[in-house]
Backbone as CSV, one residue per row, in Angstrom:
resi,resn,N_x,N_y,N_z,CA_x,CA_y,CA_z,C_x,C_y,C_z
1,UNK,-24.555,91.204,54.649,-26.048,91.259,54.517,-26.610,89.862,54.618
2,UNK,-27.657,89.637,55.436,-28.228,88.377,55.527,-29.035,87.955,54.244
3,UNK,-28.980,86.646,54.028,-29.812,86.132,52.902,-31.310,86.272,53.193
4,UNK,-32.015,86.634,52.206,-33.475,86.786,52.376,-34.128,85.430,51.908
5,UNK,-35.337,85.270,52.327,-36.135,84.074,51.954,-37.050,84.467,50.784
6,UNK,-37.092,83.617,49.783,-37.831,83.919,48.577,-38.921,82.922,48.300
7,UNK,-40.001,83.339,47.782,-41.014,82.507,47.167,-40.546,82.288,45.674
8,UNK,-40.787,81.081,45.193,-40.338,80.734,43.858,-41.523,80.047,43.133
9,UNK,-41.790,80.524,41.912,-42.879,80.054,41.158,-42.452,79.628,39.732
10,UNK,-42.924,78.476,39.248,-42.717,78.069,37.843,-43.982,78.439,37.070
11,UNK,-43.817,79.164,35.977,-44.919,79.574,35.107,-44.743,78.886,33.726
12,UNK,-45.714,78.081,33.395,-45.611,77.322,32.147,-46.284,78.146,31.044
13,UNK,-45.600,78.281,29.914,-46.141,79.031,28.825,-46.257,78.248,27.506
14,UNK,-45.640,77.097,27.375,-45.705,76.279,26.209,-45.432,74.866,26.516
15,UNK,-45.720,73.975,25.530,-45.383,72.563,25.677,-45.248,71.972,24.250
16,UNK,-44.475,70.921,24.209,-44.303,70.155,22.898,-44.476,68.660,23.257
17,UNK,-45.568,68.124,22.731,-45.963,66.789,23.093,-45.718,65.767,21.905
18,UNK,-45.024,66.260,20.902,-44.787,65.349,19.713,-43.356,64.764,19.760
19,UNK,-42.590,65.063,20.864,-41.252,64.624,20.939,-41.097,63.179,21.390
20,UNK,-39.996,62.544,21.084,-39.647,61.255,21.552,-38.318,61.234,22.315
21,UNK,-37.989,60.119,22.925,-36.853,60.100,23.882,-35.544,60.386,23.208
22,UNK,-35.366,60.163,21.936,-34.113,60.525,21.280,-33.906,61.971,21.213
23,UNK,-35.011,62.756,21.327,-34.888,64.187,21.321,-34.361,64.738,22.664
24,UNK,-34.333,63.898,23.646,-33.967,64.338,25.043,-32.778,63.753,25.665
25,UNK,-32.354,62.567,25.089,-31.197,61.875,25.657,-30.301,61.304,24.626
26,UNK,-29.016,61.429,24.874,-27.966,60.830,24.052,-27.777,59.395,24.407
27,UNK,-27.576,59.151,25.670,-27.206,57.768,26.168,-28.446,57.057,26.698
28,UNK,-29.260,56.545,25.762,-30.508,55.907,26.162,-30.873,54.856,25.130
29,UNK,-31.280,53.667,25.558,-31.568,52.613,24.643,-32.970,52.751,24.008
30,UNK,-33.820,53.494,24.654,-35.191,53.743,24.136,-35.233,55.013,23.318
31,UNK,-35.291,54.875,22.032,-35.240,56.062,21.178,-36.627,56.581,20.786
32,UNK,-37.640,55.708,20.855,-38.958,56.026,20.155,-40.095,56.346,21.088
33,UNK,-39.937,56.068,22.393,-41.116,56.333,23.259,-41.389,57.865,23.381
34,UNK,-42.615,58.234,23.469,-42.985,59.680,23.655,-42.260,60.303,24.795
35,UNK,-41.900,61.560,24.630,-41.233,62.292,25.772,-41.550,63.739,25.645
36,UNK,-42.535,64.155,26.428,-42.982,65.550,26.357,-42.055,66.603,26.966
37,UNK,-42.246,67.826,26.573,-41.383,68.934,27.072,-42.318,70.073,27.375
38,UNK,-42.073,70.660,28.642,-42.775,71.815,29.019,-41.739,73.054,29.049
39,UNK,-42.302,74.227,28.858,-41.533,75.392,28.796,-41.989,76.361,29.937
40,UNK,-40.972,76.838,30.678,-41.290,77.698,31.852,-40.486,78.958,31.839
41,UNK,-40.979,79.961,32.535,-40.196,81.033,33.139,-40.418,80.941,34.610
42,UNK,-39.543,81.550,35.427,-39.645,81.488,36.866,-39.736,82.884,37.462
43,UNK,-40.441,82.967,38.524,-40.557,84.224,39.272,-40.190,84.000,40.726
44,UNK,-39.319,84.931,41.213,-38.798,84.962,42.575,-39.426,86.191,43.244
45,UNK,-40.054,86.036,44.428,-40.761,87.092,45.077,-40.432,87.069,46.560
46,UNK,-40.293,88.295,47.187,-40.395,88.437,48.623,-41.070,89.792,48.865
47,UNK,-41.071,90.215,50.113,-41.738,91.416,50.468,-41.165,92.660,49.817
48,UNK,-39.881,92.569,49.453,-39.158,93.745,48.972,-39.087,93.863,47.496
49,UNK,-39.061,92.726,46.764,-38.812,92.845,45.359,-39.204,91.592,44.591
50,UNK,-39.128,91.733,43.258,-39.433,90.597,42.398,-38.325,90.408,41.352
51,UNK,-37.956,89.252,41.052,-36.953,88.862,40.057,-37.572,87.829,39.102
52,UNK,-37.393,88.081,37.813,-37.884,87.164,36.808,-36.661,86.426,36.300
53,UNK,-36.811,85.135,36.111,-35.748,84.280,35.543,-36.175,83.811,34.185
54,UNK,-35.537,84.286,33.152,-35.774,84.005,31.735,-37.091,84.612,31.261
55,UNK,-37.213,84.850,29.960,-38.353,85.549,29.407,-39.182,84.769,28.436
56,UNK,-38.811,83.490,28.136,-39.576,82.703,27.294,-39.514,83.268,25.817
57,UNK,-40.534,82.881,25.014,-40.615,83.449,23.634,-42.009,83.796,23.348
58,UNK,-42.197,84.654,22.332,-43.520,85.243,22.033,-44.222,84.538,20.829
59,UNK,-45.340,85.030,20.453,-46.124,84.421,19.377,-45.400,84.538,18.054
60,UNK,-44.689,85.625,17.812,-43.933,85.695,16.552,-42.858,84.608,16.406
61,UNK,-42.164,84.390,17.489,-41.129,83.286,17.450,-41.768,81.982,17.390
62,UNK,-42.895,81.852,18.001,-43.635,80.582,17.904,-44.064,80.234,16.496
63,UNK,-44.421,81.280,15.814,-44.825,81.049,14.383,-43.607,80.777,13.507
64,UNK,-42.541,81.450,13.777,-41.289,81.229,12.967,-40.779,79.837,13.089
65,UNK,-40.884,79.331,14.307,-40.310,78.019,14.583,-41.340,76.922,14.513
66,UNK,-42.609,77.249,14.309,-43.757,76.313,14.356,-43.787,75.601,15.700
67,UNK,-43.621,76.334,16.791,-43.650,75.845,18.102,-44.603,76.677,18.965
68,UNK,-45.882,76.404,18.800,-46.914,77.341,19.425,-46.681,77.478,20.920
69,UNK,-47.112,78.617,21.430,-47.194,78.893,22.866,-48.603,78.817,23.303
70,UNK,-48.765,78.486,24.577,-50.079,78.445,25.232,-50.539,79.835,25.623
71,UNK,-49.533,80.639,26.078,-49.753,81.959,26.613,-48.479,82.772,26.546
72,UNK,-48.618,84.078,26.337,-47.430,84.981,26.313,-46.805,85.001,27.742
73,UNK,-45.497,84.696,27.820,-44.884,84.662,29.200,-45.009,85.945,29.958
74,UNK,-44.839,87.128,29.276,-44.936,88.347,29.931,-46.301,88.663,30.486
75,UNK,-47.281,88.111,29.791,-48.689,88.226,30.282,-48.901,87.190,31.356
76,UNK,-48.366,86.046,31.268,-48.616,84.937,32.195,-48.215,85.294,33.601
77,UNK,-47.050,86.084,33.759,-46.617,86.418,35.061,-47.524,87.352,35.760
78,UNK,-48.413,87.966,35.061,-49.391,88.907,35.693,-50.259,88.105,36.708
79,UNK,-50.415,86.836,36.518,-51.194,86.065,37.420,-50.581,86.044,38.895
80,UNK,-49.297,86.370,38.862,-48.570,86.523,40.180,-48.464,87.972,40.663
81,UNK,-49.164,88.883,39.966,-49.073,90.308,40.262,-47.809,90.896,39.763
82,UNK,-47.210,90.325,38.763,-45.885,90.890,38.256,-46.206,91.606,36.890
83,UNK,-45.912,92.861,36.867,-46.022,93.676,35.658,-44.655,93.763,34.936
84,UNK,-44.593,93.170,33.752,-43.315,93.129,32.989,-42.828,94.557,32.784
85,UNK,-43.705,95.522,32.716,-43.280,96.941,32.414,-42.544,97.501,33.557
86,UNK,-42.651,96.936,34.782,-42.028,97.594,35.944,-40.933,96.703,36.568
87,UNK,-40.798,95.451,36.105,-39.754,94.567,36.700,-38.427,95.182,36.466
88,UNK,-37.550,95.184,37.489,-36.245,95.840,37.408,-35.073,94.859,37.303
89,UNK,-35.362,93.538,37.561,-34.291,92.554,37.503,-34.726,91.337,36.808
90,UNK,-33.992,90.919,35.801,-34.252,89.669,35.026,-32.942,88.908,34.941
91,UNK,-32.923,87.691,35.276,-31.765,86.728,35.109,-32.013,86.018,33.831
92,UNK,-31.034,86.013,32.900,-31.127,85.162,31.685,-30.129,84.013,31.815
93,UNK,-30.713,82.859,31.904,-29.802,81.677,32.148,-28.904,81.423,30.952
94,UNK,-29.432,81.683,29.723,-28.671,81.557,28.554,-29.509,82.174,27.406
95,UNK,-28.971,82.447,26.256,-29.635,83.178,25.210,-30.312,82.397,24.155
96,UNK,-30.646,81.139,24.466,-31.451,80.375,23.460,-32.853,81.019,23.387
97,UNK,-33.485,80.735,22.202,-34.677,81.434,21.862,-35.779,81.275,22.852
98,UNK,-35.825,80.136,23.554,-36.966,79.871,24.491,-36.718,80.439,25.881
99,UNK,-35.569,81.028,26.047,-35.187,81.645,27.346,-34.934,83.093,27.277
100,UNK,-34.679,83.607,26.097,-34.364,85.046,25.866,-35.164,85.603,24.730
101,UNK,-36.347,85.148,24.490,-37.201,85.553,23.369,-38.127,86.716,23.699
102,UNK,-38.053,87.166,24.934,-38.933,88.249,25.365,-38.265,89.434,26.014
103,UNK,-36.992,89.583,25.648,-36.174,90.706,26.309,-36.845,92.047,26.209
104,UNK,-37.470,92.265,25.055,-38.079,93.607,24.802,-39.342,93.838,25.620
105,UNK,-39.834,92.752,26.329,-41.044,92.898,27.057,-40.790,93.429,28.509
106,UNK,-39.548,93.658,28.820,-39.127,94.101,30.133,-38.381,95.402,30.033
107,UNK,-39.053,96.518,29.711,-38.357,97.780,29.282,-37.565,98.441,30.376
108,UNK,-37.769,98.113,31.636,-37.071,98.841,32.717,-36.063,97.897,33.476
109,UNK,-35.972,96.680,32.986,-35.108,95.693,33.702,-33.657,95.797,33.360
110,UNK,-32.841,95.494,34.376,-31.450,95.151,34.161,-31.323,93.597,33.976
111,UNK,-30.450,93.139,33.169,-30.351,91.718,32.820,-29.043,91.161,33.295
112,UNK,-29.115,90.031,34.060,-27.926,89.389,34.530,-27.605,88.223,33.587
113,UNK,-26.364,88.195,33.087,-25.932,87.234,32.083,-24.460,86.912,32.216
114,UNK,-24.117,85.699,31.930,-22.704,85.320,31.905,-21.987,85.924,30.709
115,UNK,-20.777,86.542,30.964,-19.974,87.082,29.883,-19.700,86.026,28.815
116,UNK,-19.499,84.746,29.189,-19.198,83.673,28.269,-20.372,83.410,27.312
117,UNK,-21.619,83.717,27.752,-22.714,83.425,26.927,-22.836,84.527,25.812
118,UNK,-22.566,85.779,26.185,-22.599,86.843,25.103,-21.478,86.626,24.106
119,UNK,-20.324,86.250,24.610,-19.187,85.958,23.643,-19.576,84.862,22.768
120,UNK,-20.165,83.789,23.352,-20.474,82.636,22.522,-21.577,82.933,21.483
121,UNK,-22.631,83.657,21.880,-23.698,84.017,20.982,-23.357,84.979,19.896
122,UNK,-22.229,85.688,19.995,-21.817,86.646,19.030,-20.476,86.318,18.391
123,UNK,-19.973,85.094,18.670,-18.588,84.807,18.213,-18.581,83.773,17.084
124,UNK,-17.397,83.238,16.841,-17.196,82.420,15.655,-17.995,81.143,15.574
125,UNK,-18.428,80.590,16.757,-19.289,79.348,16.722,-20.573,79.590,15.944
126,UNK,-20.999,80.867,15.923,-22.329,81.104,15.324,-22.177,81.162,13.831
127,UNK,-20.938,80.917,13.232,-20.822,80.758,11.785,-21.429,79.385,11.407
128,UNK,-21.665,78.504,12.312,-22.064,77.151,11.997,-23.620,77.037,12.230
129,UNK,-24.355,76.736,11.224,-25.837,76.634,11.358,-26.308,75.740,12.481
130,UNK,-25.567,74.625,12.742,-25.937,73.765,13.858,-25.858,74.438,15.142
131,UNK,-24.831,75.306,15.337,-24.627,76.032,16.601,-25.650,77.203,16.713
132,UNK,-25.992,77.743,15.549,-26.965,78.800,15.545,-28.410,78.398,15.919
133,UNK,-28.737,77.149,15.643,-30.076,76.666,15.682,-30.901,77.095,16.939
134,UNK,-30.296,76.905,18.173,-31.081,77.332,19.339,-31.194,78.824,19.600
135,UNK,-30.425,79.571,18.842,-30.405,81.056,19.010,-31.261,81.720,17.925
136,UNK,-31.708,82.875,18.191,-32.417,83.763,17.206,-31.612,85.091,17.198
137,UNK,-31.187,85.482,16.016,-30.316,86.663,15.906,-30.944,87.874,16.464
138,UNK,-32.286,88.030,16.238,-32.943,89.223,16.803,-32.887,89.309,18.327
139,UNK,-32.975,88.134,18.950,-32.886,88.149,20.433,-31.472,88.542,20.837
140,UNK,-30.475,87.948,20.153,-29.027,88.266,20.543,-28.826,89.821,20.345
141,UNK,-29.361,90.312,19.171,-29.121,91.729,18.928,-29.865,92.620,19.947
142,UNK,-30.998,92.151,20.436,-31.716,92.872,21.536,-30.848,92.932,22.727
143,UNK,-30.186,91.835,23.075,-29.358,91.909,24.207,-28.083,92.865,24.041
144,UNK,-27.572,92.884,22.792,-26.480,93.788,22.503,-26.964,95.168,22.678
145,UNK,-28.194,95.492,22.285,-28.742,96.846,22.511,-28.767,97.192,24.006
146,UNK,-29.113,96.175,24.758,-29.247,96.448,26.161,-27.838,96.629,26.806
147,UNK,-26.854,95.979,26.211,-25.484,96.248,26.695,-25.140,97.712,26.462
148,UNK,-25.428,98.197,25.216,-25.110,99.579,24.903,-25.882,100.637,25.716
149,UNK,-27.062,100.188,26.213,-27.908,101.160,27.013,-27.591,100.962,28.495
150,UNK,-26.552,100.170,28.771,-26.099,100.058,30.211,-27.020,99.201,31.070
151,UNK,-27.729,98.254,30.483,-28.695,97.496,31.267,-28.377,95.997,31.379
152,UNK,-27.090,95.602,31.092,-26.690,94.223,31.288,-25.585,94.204,32.361
153,UNK,-25.822,93.343,33.345,-24.829,93.039,34.405,-24.188,91.678,34.111
154,UNK,-22.930,91.721,33.722,-22.203,90.527,33.380,-21.639,89.864,34.615
155,UNK,-21.645,88.499,34.547,-20.979,87.716,35.563,-19.947,86.832,34.906
156,UNK,-18.870,86.622,35.592,-17.787,85.685,35.166,-17.694,84.631,36.187
157,UNK,-18.592,83.605,36.110,-18.625,82.563,37.130,-19.712,82.834,38.096
158,UNK,-19.426,82.772,39.382,-20.473,82.981,40.423,-20.691,84.471,40.604
159,UNK,-21.932,84.827,40.916,-22.223,86.201,41.115,-23.473,86.369,41.960
160,UNK,-23.558,87.517,42.682,-24.737,87.793,43.493,-25.696,88.723,42.729
161,UNK,-26.986,88.409,42.803,-28.069,89.181,42.234,-28.786,89.946,43.287
162,UNK,-29.081,89.301,44.399,-29.769,89.913,45.538,-29.485,89.039,46.742
163,UNK,-29.702,89.489,47.937,-29.469,88.650,49.141,-30.343,87.411,49.038
164,UNK,-29.674,86.264,48.952,-30.353,84.982,48.818,-30.577,84.535,47.432
165,UNK,-30.011,85.259,46.446,-30.150,84.844,45.029,-28.730,85.011,44.365
166,UNK,-28.224,83.935,43.877,-26.915,83.948,43.240,-26.977,83.233,41.874
167,UNK,-26.078,83.536,41.021,-25.916,82.820,39.707,-24.592,82.111,39.625
168,UNK,-24.555,80.999,38.941,-23.409,80.151,38.844,-23.187,79.601,37.500
169,UNK,-22.025,79.903,36.934,-21.718,79.422,35.618,-21.564,77.862,35.585
170,UNK,-22.308,77.212,34.659,-22.256,75.823,34.549,-21.717,75.362,33.202
171,UNK,-22.103,76.047,32.117,-21.773,75.652,30.775,-22.456,74.333,30.374
172,UNK,-21.865,73.706,29.324,-22.435,72.441,28.890,-23.394,72.567,27.787
173,UNK,-24.615,72.843,28.107,-25.670,73.061,27.086,-25.351,74.206,26.215
174,UNK,-24.916,75.302,26.758,-24.428,76.411,25.983,-23.200,76.931,26.713
175,UNK,-22.354,77.812,26.036,-21.026,78.128,26.620,-21.213,78.875,27.923
176,UNK,-22.271,79.672,28.011,-22.445,80.536,29.228,-23.665,80.203,30.033
177,UNK,-24.035,78.941,29.935,-25.239,78.413,30.732,-25.026,78.727,32.210
178,UNK,-25.974,79.365,32.928,-25.853,79.613,34.305,-27.111,79.092,35.064
179,UNK,-26.900,78.566,36.237,-27.982,78.194,37.141,-28.202,79.227,38.161
180,UNK,-29.357,79.212,38.816,-29.728,80.206,39.827,-29.930,79.540,41.146
181,UNK,-29.301,80.027,42.203,-29.444,79.482,43.494,-30.301,80.471,44.311
182,UNK,-31.340,79.894,45.012,-32.299,80.727,45.714,-32.501,80.225,47.096
183,UNK,-32.540,81.126,48.102,-32.854,80.710,49.454,-34.272,80.697,49.669
184,UNK,-34.857,79.548,50.037,-36.283,79.381,50.258,-36.578,78.837,51.594
185,UNK,-37.826,78.816,52.078,-38.203,78.275,53.348,-37.831,76.781,53.429
186,UNK,-37.762,76.096,52.316,-37.458,74.684,52.327,-35.873,74.429,52.227
187,UNK,-35.107,75.504,52.116,-33.667,75.394,51.965,-33.218,75.976,50.664
188,UNK,-31.963,75.831,50.457,-31.399,76.330,49.145,-31.876,75.561,47.960
189,UNK,-32.460,76.310,46.962,-33.025,75.702,45.739,-32.147,76.076,44.570
190,UNK,-32.011,75.134,43.606,-31.282,75.445,42.379,-32.231,75.351,41.221
191,UNK,-32.444,76.565,40.566,-33.174,76.579,39.266,-32.109,76.251,38.199
192,UNK,-32.109,74.949,37.818,-31.078,74.493,36.904,-31.259,75.019,35.465
193,UNK,-32.517,75.417,35.144,-32.753,75.788,33.761,-32.281,74.650,32.876
194,UNK,-31.532,74.960,31.798,-31.128,73.848,30.838,-29.762,73.256,31.171
195,UNK,-29.283,73.479,32.389,-28.178,72.654,32.871,-28.658,71.234,33.060
196,UNK,-29.980,71.108,33.185,-30.588,69.792,33.211,-32.041,70.060,32.721
197,UNK,-32.367,69.620,31.495,-33.700,69.788,31.000,-34.667,68.966,31.772
198,UNK,-34.279,67.752,32.136,-35.126,66.812,32.893,-34.436,66.223,34.144
199,UNK,-35.233,65.824,35.034,-34.659,65.084,36.233,-33.765,63.942,35.731
200,UNK,-34.206,63.194,34.707,-33.492,62.087,34.291,-32.076,62.378,33.709
201,UNK,-31.934,63.590,33.153,-30.587,64.007,32.699,-29.560,63.866,33.782
202,UNK,-29.842,64.491,34.955,-28.785,64.475,35.990,-28.822,63.276,36.918
203,UNK,-30.015,62.725,37.109,-30.163,61.627,38.041,-29.648,60.317,37.402
204,UNK,-29.949,60.142,36.067,-29.479,58.925,35.371,-28.301,59.183,34.542
205,UNK,-27.745,60.401,34.529,-26.563,60.796,33.790,-26.755,60.504,32.296
206,UNK,-27.822,61.030,31.770,-28.094,60.906,30.312,-28.038,62.323,29.707
207,UNK,-27.050,62.618,28.877,-26.881,64.015,28.367,-28.020,64.334,27.352
208,UNK,-28.323,65.646,27.389,-29.264,66.258,26.428,-28.542,66.430,25.096
209,UNK,-29.179,66.239,23.937,-28.466,66.235,22.678,-27.896,67.626,22.249
210,UNK,-28.529,68.727,22.630,-28.012,70.041,22.311,-26.981,70.398,23.271
211,UNK,-25.665,70.322,22.911,-24.597,70.458,23.801,-23.396,71.127,23.209
212,UNK,-22.841,72.085,23.962,-21.594,72.751,23.514,-20.400,71.947,24.035
213,UNK,-20.434,71.540,25.338,-19.355,70.724,25.864,-20.008,69.627,26.700
214,UNK,-19.780,68.358,26.289,-20.291,67.248,27.043,-19.653,67.140,28.400
215,UNK,-18.342,67.443,28.457,-17.610,67.412,29.775,-18.266,68.394,30.795
216,UNK,-18.525,69.588,30.269,-19.051,70.632,31.163,-20.517,70.272,31.565
217,UNK,-21.210,69.655,30.648,-22.567,69.209,30.990,-22.598,68.222,32.144
218,UNK,-21.688,67.206,31.959,-21.552,66.186,32.992,-21.167,66.685,34.314
219,UNK,-20.115,67.617,34.301,-19.665,68.210,35.537,-20.657,69.134,36.138
220,UNK,-21.434,69.789,35.256,-22.507,70.664,35.711,-23.569,70.057,36.507
221,UNK,-23.780,68.768,36.250,-24.794,68.031,37.118,-24.372,67.924,38.522
222,UNK,-23.075,67.810,38.714,-22.544,67.813,40.129,-22.743,69.189,40.758
223,UNK,-22.570,70.183,39.945,-22.659,71.598,40.445,-24.079,71.909,40.896
224,UNK,-25.060,71.558,40.068,-26.419,71.923,40.380,-26.958,71.180,41.596
225,UNK,-26.407,69.951,41.839,-26.854,69.179,42.989,-26.109,69.773,44.294
226,UNK,-24.930,70.247,44.112,-24.239,70.853,45.284,-24.894,72.276,45.652
227,UNK,-25.428,72.922,44.662,-26.023,74.214,44.917,-27.351,74.046,45.688
228,UNK,-28.041,72.915,45.495,-29.273,72.682,46.173,-29.081,72.000,47.529
229,UNK,-29.973,72.229,48.463,-29.816,71.633,49.767,-30.095,70.108,49.675
230,UNK,-31.076,69.765,48.862,-31.331,68.384,48.527,-31.684,68.219,47.067
231,UNK,-31.590,67.033,46.539,-31.928,66.832,45.064,-33.377,67.135,44.762
232,UNK,-34.231,67.128,45.800,-35.598,67.523,45.639,-35.745,69.024,45.251
233,UNK,-34.730,69.762,45.566,-34.734,71.212,45.327,-33.940,71.570,44.134
234,UNK,-33.596,70.661,43.294,-33.065,70.973,41.938,-34.229,70.970,40.989
235,UNK,-34.392,72.092,40.301,-35.556,72.249,39.430,-35.048,72.280,37.971
236,UNK,-35.323,71.209,37.196,-34.939,71.144,35.825,-35.747,72.124,34.928
237,UNK,-35.182,72.382,33.729,-35.706,73.518,32.972,-36.995,73.182,32.183
238,UNK,-37.179,71.892,31.837,-38.292,71.594,30.935,-39.133,70.375,31.311
239,UNK,-39.014,69.827,32.480,-39.550,68.531,32.831,-41.019,68.674,33.265
240,UNK,-41.930,68.059,32.558,-43.364,68.059,33.018,-43.541,67.504,34.390
241,UNK,-42.627,66.721,34.925,-42.714,66.166,36.279,-42.791,67.252,37.340
242,UNK,-42.175,68.464,36.975,-42.299,69.581,37.935,-43.736,69.927,38.241
243,UNK,-44.606,69.809,37.241,-46.041,70.121,37.454,-46.755,68.996,38.225
244,UNK,-46.145,67.917,38.384,-46.758,66.777,39.148,-46.183,66.747,40.607
245,UNK,-44.951,67.110,40.709,-44.259,66.984,42.014,-44.530,68.186,42.974
246,UNK,-44.823,69.400,42.350,-45.011,70.540,43.182,-46.513,71.019,43.090
247,UNK,-46.968,71.715,44.144,-48.361,72.117,44.172,-48.651,73.312,43.253
248,UNK,-49.880,73.173,42.652,-50.382,74.287,41.835,-50.667,75.438,42.727
249,UNK,-50.415,76.624,42.200,-50.605,77.826,43.032,-51.977,78.421,42.854
250,UNK,-52.768,78.441,43.922,-54.059,79.160,43.996,-54.933,78.830,42.785
251,UNK,-54.923,77.597,42.335,-55.827,77.127,41.267,-55.576,77.788,39.934
252,UNK,-54.415,78.525,39.813,-53.994,78.969,38.490,-53.413,77.790,37.733
253,UNK,-53.981,77.400,36.598,-53.616,76.086,36.043,-52.258,76.078,35.336
254,UNK,-51.548,77.207,35.281,-50.206,77.187,34.641,-49.123,77.742,35.587
255,UNK,-49.411,77.789,36.920,-48.378,78.284,37.857,-48.259,77.257,39.019
256,UNK,-46.982,76.927,39.338,-46.719,75.979,40.456,-45.793,76.685,41.450
257,UNK,-46.074,76.473,42.715,-45.205,77.043,43.784,-44.113,76.093,44.163
258,UNK,-42.867,76.459,44.156,-41.746,75.612,44.382,-41.121,75.729,45.736
259,UNK,-41.224,76.853,46.379,-40.349,77.184,47.504,-40.649,76.395,48.806
260,UNK,-41.843,75.792,48.859,-42.177,74.917,49.975,-41.622,73.488,49.827
261,UNK,-40.999,73.259,48.689,-40.551,71.848,48.430,-41.631,71.052,47.711
262,UNK,-41.315,69.890,47.238,-42.230,69.048,46.446,-43.283,68.369,47.341
263,UNK,-44.483,68.221,46.832,-45.472,67.437,47.516,-45.264,65.956,47.305
264,UNK,-44.451,65.652,46.315,-44.014,64.257,46.060,-42.479,64.222,46.058
265,UNK,-41.863,64.061,47.209,-40.377,63.896,47.274,-39.887,62.672,46.589
266,UNK,-38.649,62.677,46.221,-38.014,61.486,45.683,-37.956,60.397,46.754
267,UNK,-38.078,59.130,46.343,-37.814,58.038,47.264,-36.405,57.584,47.085
268,UNK,-35.756,57.341,48.205,-34.367,56.872,48.238,-34.270,55.472,47.663
């Protein structure tokens, strides 16, 4: 079956502007300069179907963690004509609270997840509060419920979701961290999610502090760049630069269109 061409959109639902560089990089001499973080979900569309990548988190989780959201992710995707009630395919890059906090908002979806991530989120590592921190037990339990209702499609490594959409186990940030490869008009794009929170993580080889395996994080940066046709088509998970490098979509102030490539390419 031939690969299909997809439109790809980044939908911003939250931001944290009180962070500093030590919150984003282990290997960096500048610890104190401000370093903002944006939160996204992604939407893949073509004439035949729609795929949502990650679900963000809701107002309840925002209150529990004191990390406010700007808009509910499941409502924000409506700006693209996407009804969370009817979406049939969701890719979960990993089960951290900000990527899997809205599983219940997609009642008809099947969820694509790495087996390693489910094992990690329900296994012995979660006996340690430090390892628990990025996860929320209710979210993990929600995914377990979906397993029992037959709505989780597990992948062990590379896997196909649709023609022109594949998932790839990277690890590093979490045990089952997966990136998404998408065929676009500009070429193969890699939605790195938290395999690289920022461009600077993989371009300057500066690891993010929340890490399960530093080795896998470092090797994963090679993987995400190989998955993309060019480094311009690697999309990090939380970098505000995405909103500067790619065009805003139809004057919607929280949606950016990615599949045509950046309006500000990297300079060699």
